[in-house]
C-alpha positions as CSV (number, residue, x, y, z in Angstrom):
1,M,42.9,71.6,63.4
2,P,39.7,70.4,61.4
3,I,40.2,69.7,57.7
4,I,38.1,71.3,54.9
5,R,37.6,69.7,51.8
6,A,37.6,71.6,48.8
7,S,34.3,71.2,48.0
8,E,33.7,72.9,51.4
9,V,35.5,75.6,50.1
10,G,32.9,75.7,46.8
11,E,29.7,75.9,48.8
12,Y,31.6,78.7,50.8
13,V,32.2,81.3,48.1
14,Y,28.8,80.7,46.6
15,C,27.4,81.1,50.0
16,A,29.0,81.6,53.0
17,R,25.9,81.6,55.3
18,A,24.9,78.2,54.1
19,W,28.4,76.6,54.4
20,W,28.4,78.1,58.6
21,L,24.5,76.7,59.0
22,R,26.4,73.1,57.6
23,R,29.7,73.1,59.6
24,V,28.9,74.9,62.5
25,V,25.4,74.8,63.6
26,G,25.2,71.3,61.9
27,R,22.1,72.3,59.8
28,E,21.4,70.1,56.4
29,P,20.2,72.0,53.6
30,A,16.4,71.7,52.7
31,G,15.8,69.3,49.3
32,Q,17.6,66.5,49.9
33,A,15.0,64.2,48.5
34,R,15.3,66.4,45.2
35,R,18.9,66.5,44.6
36,D,18.7,62.5,45.0
37,L,16.7,62.4,42.1
38,G,18.3,64.7,40.6
39,T,21.5,62.7,40.3
40,L,19.5,59.4,39.7
41,R,18.0,61.1,36.4
42,H,22.0,62.1,35.2
43,A,23.0,59.0,35.9
44,R,20.1,57.4,34.0
45,H,20.9,60.4,30.9
46,S,24.8,59.5,30.8
47,R,23.8,55.8,30.4
48,A,21.6,56.9,27.6
49,V,24.2,58.8,26.0
50,A,27.0,56.2,26.0
51,L,24.3,53.6,24.7
52,S,23.2,56.0,21.9
53,G,27.3,56.5,20.8
54,G,27.3,52.7,20.8
55,L,24.4,52.6,18.7
56,I,25.7,55.1,16.3
57,W,29.1,53.4,15.9
58,L,26.8,49.9,15.2
59,A,24.7,51.6,12.7
60,G,27.8,53.0,10.5
61,L,29.7,49.3,10.7
62,L,26.0,48.0,9.5
63,L,26.1,50.8,6.4
64,V,29.6,49.7,5.3
65,V,29.0,46.3,5.5
66,F,26.0,46.8,3.4
67,V,27.9,49.4,0.6
68,L,30.3,46.3,0.7
69,L,27.8,43.3,-0.1
70,L,25.8,45.8,-3.1
71,L,29.8,46.1,-4.5
72,F,31.0,43.1,-4.5
73,G,27.8,40.6,-3.5
């Protein structure tokens, strides 16, 4: 008995014909290069968001240090 993954169930619910073409006929959907590029761009954006969060934290820390130096320095 073949195993059907959860992602395949989602694909079937979205478009049963696309699922059938991939699973039964063996055809792959067009535009794989475009999806790969989108995945790459999302990964880059994720890294940029993580970096900006770290920079915001660092800016807050430097602001606290600056205020402490003004008050006690």
